[in-house]
C-alpha positions in Angstrom: 0.1 0.3 -0.1 1.5 3.3 -1.1 1.6 6.2 1.6 0.0 8.7 2.2 1.4 12.2 0.6 1.3 15.4 2.8 2.7 19.0 1.7 3.1 21.6 4.7 2.6 24.9 2.9 4.8 28.0 3.7 3.2 31.2 1.9 6.1 33.6 1.0 3.9 36.8 -0.7 5.6 38.0 -3.7 9.1 37.5 -2.0 12.1 37.5 -4.6 10.5 38.6 -7.5 10.6 42.3 -9.2 8.2 41.7 -11.5 4.4 42.7 -11.7 2.3 40.1 -13.9 -0.4 41.6 -14.7 -2.6 38.9 -13.1 -0.8 38.6 -10.2 -1.2 40.0 -6.3 0.1 37.5 -4.2 -1.0 38.8 -1.0 -4.6 38.4 -2.2 -3.9 35.2 -3.8 -2.8 33.5 -0.6 -4.3 35.2 1.7 -1.1 36.0 3.9 -0.7 39.7 4.0 2.5 39.6 6.5 5.8 38.4 5.9 7.2 35.1 7.1 9.0 34.7 10.4 11.2 32.1 11.9 8.7 31.6 14.6 5.8 31.7 12.1 7.5 29.1 10.1 8.4 26.6 12.6 4.8 27.3 14.0 3.2 26.4 10.9 5.6 23.0 10.3 4.6 21.8 14.0 1.0 22.5 13.5 0.7 20.7 10.4 3.1 17.9 11.8 0.6 17.5 14.6 -2.2 16.4 12.2 -0.3 14.3 9.5 -0.1 10.6 9.7 3.2 9.6 11.1 3.6 7.2 7.9 3.1 10.1 5.4 5.4 11.3 3.4 5.8 14.8 4.0 7.2 17.9 2.0 7.9 21.3 3.2 6.4 23.5 0.4 7.3 27.2 -0.3 4.8 28.9 -2.8 3.5 32.3 -3.1 6.8 33.8 -4.3 10.0 32.9 -6.5 12.1 31.8 -4.1 15.1 31.1 -5.6 15.3 35.2 -5.8 15.0 36.1 -2.5 18.0 37.5 -0.9 20.2 34.2 -0.6 20.9 34.7 3.6 17.4 34.6 4.0 16.9 31.7 1.1 19.4 29.6 3.7 17.7 30.8 6.5 14.5 29.5 5.3 16.1 25.9 4.3 18.0 25.5 7.3 14.7 25.5 8.8 12.9 22.9 6.8 16.2 20.9 6.9 16.1 20.4 10.7 12.9 18.5 10.1 14.5 16.2 7.3 17.4 15.4 9.7 15.3 14.5 12.6 13.1 12.3 10.1 9.7 14.1 10.4 9.8 15.5 6.9 11.4 13.9 3.7 12.1 16.7 1.0 11.6 20.3 0.3 9.5 21.5 -2.2 9.6 25.3 -3.8 8.4 27.2 -6.6 10.2 29.9 -8.5 10.6 31.3 -11.9 12.8 29.8 -14.8 14.8 32.8 -15.1 15.8 32.2 -11.7 17.2 28.6 -12.0 20.9 27.9 -12.9 23.5 25.5 -12.1 24.8 27.2 -8.7 21.2 27.4 -7.6 20.5 24.1 -8.2 23.8 23.0 -6.4 22.9 24.7 -3.1 19.2 23.3 -3.4 20.4 19.8 -3.7 22.6 20.4 -0.7 20.0 21.6 1.2 17.7 18.7 0.9 14.9 20.3 -1.8 13.4 17.5 -3.7 10.9 19.1 -6.2 11.1 22.5 -7.9 8.1 23.8 -10.0 8.1 26.5 -12.5 5.9 29.4 -12.9 5.7 29.0 -16.7 1.9 29.9 -17.7 2.6 29.8 -21.4 5.0 28.4 -23.9 4.2 31.2 -26.3 6.5 34.3 -26.3 3.5 36.8 -27.4 1.8 35.8 -24.3 4.5 35.8 -21.8 5.0 39.6 -22.9 1.6 40.7 -22.7 1.6 39.1 -19.3 4.7 41.2 -18.1 6.5 37.8 -17.4 9.7 39.0 -17.9 11.2 35.9 -19.1 10.8 33.8 -22.5 10.1 30.3 -23.8 13.5 29.5 -24.0 14.4 30.1 -20.1 11.2 27.8 -19.7 13.2 25.0 -21.7 16.8 25.8 -20.0 15.4 25.4 -16.5 13.5 22.4 -17.2 16.5 20.8 -18.5 18.6 21.7 -15.6 16.5 20.8 -13.3 15.5 16.9 -14.8 19.4 16.6 -15.3 20.2 17.2 -11.3 17.4 14.9 -10.8 14.9 16.9 -9.2 11.6 16.1 -9.5 10.0 19.0 -12.0 6.6 20.8 -11.4 5.0 22.9 -14.1 2.6 25.7 -13.4 0.4 26.9 -16.5 -1.8 29.1 -16.9 -5.0 29.4 -19.6 -6.7 32.5 -20.9 -4.1 35.2 -20.3 -4.5 38.5 -22.5 -3.6 36.8 -26.3 -4.2 33.1 -25.5 -6.6 31.0 -27.7 -7.4 27.3 -27.6 -5.2 26.6 -30.3 -2.4 28.5 -28.1 -3.1 26.6 -25.2 -3.4 23.1 -27.0 0.4 24.1 -28.5 1.7 24.8 -25.0 0.5 21.4 -23.9 1.8 19.5 -26.7 5.2 21.5 -25.9 4.9 20.3 -22.2 4.6 16.7 -23.0 7.5 17.1 -24.7 9.1 18.5 -21.5 7.8 15.4 -19.5 7.4 17.0 -16.3 6.8 14.7 -13.2 3.7 16.7 -12.0 1.9 20.1 -13.8 -0.8 22.7 -12.4 -3.2 24.2 -14.6 -4.8 27.5 -13.7 -7.4 29.3 -15.4 -6.6 32.9 -15.3 -8.8 34.7 -13.2 -9.2 38.7 -12.8 -8.0 39.5 -9.0 -8.3 42.5 -7.1 -5.5 44.6 -7.2 -3.9 43.6 -10.5 -3.5 45.5 -13.7 -5.6 42.7 -15.1 -8.5 44.0 -13.1 -7.8 47.4 -14.9 -7.9 46.2 -18.1 -11.0 44.1 -17.6 -12.6 47.2 -16.2 -11.7 49.3 -19.2 -13.4 46.5 -21.2 -9.6 45.4 -23.2 -9.9 42.1 -21.3 -12.8 39.7 -21.1 -11.9 36.3 -19.3 -13.0 33.1 -20.8 -16.4 31.7 -19.4 -16.7 28.9 -17.1 -18.1 26.3 -19.5 -15.3 27.6 -22.1 -12.6 26.8 -19.6 -14.0 23.3 -18.3 -14.1 22.3 -22.1 -10.8 23.2 -22.5 -9.4 21.8 -19.4 -11.0 18.3 -20.2 -9.2 18.3 -23.3 -5.8 19.1 -21.6 -6.4 16.7 -18.9 -7.1 14.4 -21.3 -4.2 14.9 -23.4 -1.4 14.9 -20.2 -3.1 11.7 -18.8 -2.4 10.1 -22.2 1.6 11.3 -22.0 2.0 9.8 -18.3 1.7 14.0 -16.8 0.2 14.1 -13.2 -1.5 16.7 -13.1 -2.2 17.8 -9.4 -4.3 20.9 -9.3 -6.9 22.6 -11.7 -7.7 26.1 -10.7 -6.8 28.3 -7.4 -7.5 26.4 -3.9 -10.6 28.9 -2.6 -9.9 30.3 0.6 -11.6 33.3 2.4 -10.2 35.9 -0.2 -10.2 33.7 -3.5 -13.9 33.7 -4.3 -16.5 35.4 -6.1 -17.7 38.3 -3.8 -13.9 38.1 -2.3 -11.2 39.3 -4.6 -12.1 37.4 -7.8 -13.5 39.7 -9.6 -14.3 37.8 -12.7 -13.0 34.8 -14.4 -14.1 31.1 -14.6 -14.0 30.6 -11.1 -15.6 27.5 -9.0 -14.7 25.9 -6.1 -14.5 22.4 -7.3 -13.6 23.1 -10.7 -11.3 19.6 -11.0 -14.9 17.7 -10.6 -16.6 19.7 -13.1 -13.5 18.7 -15.8 -13.7 15.2 -14.7 -17.4 15.3 -15.4 -16.6 16.8 -19.1 -14.3 14.1 -19.6 -17.0 11.6 -18.9 -19.8 13.6 -21.0 -17.5 13.6 -23.7 -16.6 9.8 -23.5 -20.2 8.9 -23.0 -21.1 11.2 -26.0 -18.9 9.6 -28.3 -20.0 6.0 -27.5 -23.3 6.8 -27.8 -22.5 8.1 -31.4 -20.5 4.7 -32.1 -22.8 2.2 -30.7 -25.8 4.0 -32.5 -27.9 4.6 -29.1 -29.4 8.0 -30.1 -32.5 6.9 -31.1 -33.7 5.0 -28.4 -36.0 5.9 -25.5 -33.8 5.3 -22.5 -30.1 4.5 -21.8 -28.2 2.7 -19.0 -24.6 3.6 -18.3 -22.6 1.2 -16.0 -19.3 2.5 -14.5 -17.1 1.9 -11.4 -17.8 3.2 -8.1 -15.4 6.0 -8.0 -16.6 7.3 -11.4 -20.4 7.8 -10.8 -20.7 11.2 -9.4 -18.4 12.1 -12.5 -20.9 10.6 -14.9 -23.6 11.6 -13.2 -22.0 15.1 -13.1 -22.7 18.2 -10.5 -26.3 18.6 -9.6 -27.0 15.7 -12.5 -25.9 17.9 -15.0 -24.5 15.3 -17.7 -28.2 13.5 -17.1 -30.3 16.9 -18.2 -27.3 17.2 -20.8 -28.0 13.4 -22.2 -31.6 13.7 -22.1 -31.7 17.2 -23.7 -29.4 16.2 -26.6 -30.7 12.8 -27.2 -34.5 12.9 -25.9 -34.1 9.9 -23.3 -36.9 9.6 -21.0 -34.4 8.0 -18.7 -30.9 8.0 -18.0 -29.6 5.3 -15.6 -26.1 5.2 -14.1 -25.2 2.7 -11.8 -22.1 1.1 -10.6 -20.4 -2.1 -12.3 -21.8 -5.4 -11.0 -22.9 -9.0 -12.1 -25.5 -7.6 -14.5 -23.3 -4.9 -16.5 -23.3 -7.0 -19.6 -26.8 -5.9 -20.5 -25.9 -2.3 -20.1 -25.6 -0.2 -23.1 -22.6 1.5 -22.0 -19.9 0.2 -20.0 -17.7 3.4 -19.2 
C-alpha cells in the first residue's frame, strides 16, 4: 500500500520577484499579508505535523513567491529550518516554486545540498507573445533551459500553467500543452486566469480590453488538456486556485472562470464527452432510454454536479430516462460500459 502524501505550505507572498505580472497579487491569492518569520514558519510546520499521520511522505513547500530570487541569506535561513525536520526524520523533502529565469547550476547545487526534492516553475505559457503581454519578464527559451537543468540534476520537476491570459486562444493552449508533453514534467498545475482585485488585469477588465473565458469554455478546454496529459503520463495535481477566504466570487475574484470544485467539473466533462462518443459509435441516439454502467469512483463524474450530465443527455438525445449504475454482475446488459 502506498503512503499518504502530505504537504506543509509556507507562503512567502511576492518575495524574490521584481516583476508585476498583470494577473498577480500574491498577497490576495495566498491570503497572507504579513512577512514570514522564523517563528511563524516553525509554528506552521509543528501545527501541520501534529495532524499528519506518522507514516505519510511529508514535504515542506515554499509557495507564493519566486523562492530562488529571495536574498540568498534569507533562502538559506528558510532552507535550514526545513532541513532540521528532514534530519530528524519528520519530513522527507522540500518543495519550492520559482521562475524559470531564476534557475542555474549554482542555485541547483545549493538547493540539492539543503535537501530540496521538488522544484516547480511558473511557466504560464509556451508562447512568447502571451508571456510578453502578461509582463512575465522571461521568454520560452528560459523555460526549456531551466526544465532541462532541473531534470539533469535529478529533482522532481513541476510546471505551473495558466489559461486565458491576454492573447491566449484554444489553439495556443493546445500548443503549450503539446510542448509540455515534450518537456515531460513529473507534475503539472493548470490555473485558469482569474481577475484578482488589485492587479493590472483588473484595470484591463474594467476598461473592457480584457474579457476572461467563460466557465463552460474553460471546463471544456481543461477536459481536453487533462485527457492529453494523462495520455502522456503527466500527473496533473491541481486545476484552479485553492478557494480561500479571499479567493471566491464576492471576495478578491472580480471576474473569470472561478468554481470551488472546478476539477470535478472537468472530470465530469471528460466523462460526458467520452459517453457522447460511445452513444454515437454504438448508434444509441434513437433509443428512449439509456443505461450507463461504471465503476463506483466514477459515478459522480458520470452523473455530474447537480446531475448536469443526466440533464445534458436527456436534452440532447430526448431520452426519457438515463440510468447510471455501479459495475456489477448484470453490467453486460447495459448499453454503455464506461
